[in-house]
N, C-alpha and C positions, 0 to 999 in steps of 0.2 A: 748636594742637599737641595738645590733649586729643582733638579730633576725628580728627586723623590717626592717633593711637594707637588710638582706637576702630575706625577703618576697617581698620587693619592686623590688629588682633585678630580682627575679623570675618572677614576674608579668610583668615587662618590657620585659624579654626575651620571654615570651609566647606570649605577644601581638605583638612582632616583627615577629613571625612565621605566614605566611599567611595561612588563613583557606583553606582547601581542598574543591574545588567545589564538586568533587565525590571522594569516597573512596571505597576500596573493601568491598563488602557486602551491598552496598547501593541498594536500590529498587526505581526506578523512575516510577511512573504511570502517564500517560498523557491521556487526552481526548479532542476531538475537532472535527472539520468538516474534513471529508476525501472524496475526490473527485476521481473517477475513470474515466479516459478519454481514451477509446480504440482508437487505431490508425485508420485512414481512410482506406477503402478498405480492410476489414478484410478477404474477400473471393471473388473468381471469381464465379459469380452466373448465367453464361450463360446457364448452364444446367437447372437451375430452371426457367429462362425465357422461355426456349423452352418448358418446361412442361406446363406453365401457359399461354403463349401468342402465342405459335407455331413458335417463331422465336428465334434464338440464338443471341440476342442482347449483345453488349459488356456492361456488367454491373458488379457492385461490391456489396458487403454487407457492410453497415455502421451500426455502433452500437452507440447509444447515450450515453452521459456521465451521471453519477449519484452521488449524494452527500449523505452521511450517517454519523452517529455518528462513529467516529474512536476512538479505544482504543489501547494504547501501554504500555507495561511493560517491563522495562529494568532491568536486574540484573548486577551490576558491579562486575566483576571477579577480575579486578585490577583497579586502578584509571584511566587507559588508555583503558581498554578492557571491553566491555559490550555485553550481549546477550539480544536481543530484540524479543518480540513476538507482531505482529500486528494483531489485530482483528477489527471487525466492525459489525454493524447491516447489514442485508442483502441488497445487491445492487440489484436494479431492472433496467433492460435494454430492450430496443426494437431494433430489427434488421429490417433494411429496405433495399430494393433494391435502389441502386444509379445508375441512367443512364438507357437508353434504354426505350422501350415502357412501362415498369412496374415501371419507377422511382417513388420512394416514397412509393412503396407498402410494407406494413408491412408483414414480414414473420414469426417471432417468437418473443415472450416476454419471458423473463427468469429472475430468481433470481440467485444470487450466493454469496458465501462466500469464500474469499481469505486468509485464515490464513497464515502468513508468519513468519519464524523465521530467525534471522540474527545474525551474529557476527559483532560487531562495533569496530572501532578504533577511539579514541578521540585525536586529534592533538595538541590542545593548552595546555598551562601550566596548570597544575592541580589546581592552585590557582586562575585561571581566572574565573570570572562569566560568561564569554562567552565560550561555549564549541561546537566546530564544530567536526563533525564526518562523517565517511563514513562506509558502511557496505555491506556485501555480504551474501546471504542466499538462502533458499529454499521456494518456494511458492506452496501451494496446493490449487486449486480452484475446488469447486464442484458446479454444477448447479441443480436447482430444481424449481418446480412450472412452467414448460414451457407451454406456451400457443401457440398452432398451428394456428397462426393468418390467414394463407392463406389456411388452410385445405390441407395441403400437406401430412398428415399422419406422421408428425415429432414426434418421440417418445422420445425425450430428446437430451441432449448433454453430451458427455463424460467428465469426470472429468480430470483435468490437473495437471501435476507437472512440475515445471520449476524454473529457476534461478530468483533471485531478487537482484537488486543493488540499494543502497540508499545513499543519503547524507542528512544531517540535521544540524541544529544548535539549541542549548538550550541557553537561557539567564536566569540566576538566578536573580530574582528581589528581593529575600529574601533568608534567609538561607535555606529554604526548598522549596519555591515556585518558579516556572519558567515558561517561555513561550517557545514555540517550533514551528519551521517550518521545514518540511521535504518533500522529494520527493524520490519516488521509481520508478524504471523502472522494469516491470515485464515480464517474458516470460510465456504467457498464450495462449496455443494452444488447440483447442477442435475439435471434429468431430460431425456432425449431425447424429443421429441414426434414422433409419426408413425413409420411403417415397423414392421418386425418388432422393431426395437430400441425401440419406443415404451415409455416408462416406465423405461428403463434409467437407473439412478442413477449419477451421476458425482460423485465427491467430489474436488473440484479442491484445496481447502485449501492455497493457495500460501503461500510465504514471499516477502515483498515487500522489496526492497532500494532505498535511495534514497541518493544523494549529490549534494549541490549547494551553492549559495550563497543567501544571503538578505539582506533589508533590513528594518530595524526602523523603523516610522513612529511 
């Protein structure tokens, strides 16, 4: 009888201890839709319009948004600190002139990959199924498969290193399954290689949105 009482007391005590949402050593893998939205006016293209149209119109370079499959993996160093790697399938963008006589003229198409590694801090109680976090990290973006749409002689775009800042929220719908929404602000600057536009600085600096689901191992 005494043994039964002891077992019951132990069971009650264990059930009273809240389960940890995340613990040191956890690995959280997430997949979903990720959208890269470059800022407007990424470069001053007056030199390009002079070359193509013979006049230095006031114009800028705009780059369209693109959505791909996004993947993240987080390793929890402690219940409050994680290290995240962001990856995705290749993004495809078209750069067009905005304004002036060559408005909407396509200049270049390109693909890029922006792997990003960040340190994250989780703010809420470790027992909460809702976990909000903020992170800071390093982004490396490299461009490939460039298409010189305007026949300027463009020979590619330089790769980029820059800072990345992020916020996000996880919600555990089950012991292991979760949904996630996240946002990054990335510093991505590149330069045009080749042609009369050689050395043209392009400040892409996109906002990146992610929504998806994940699993905690």
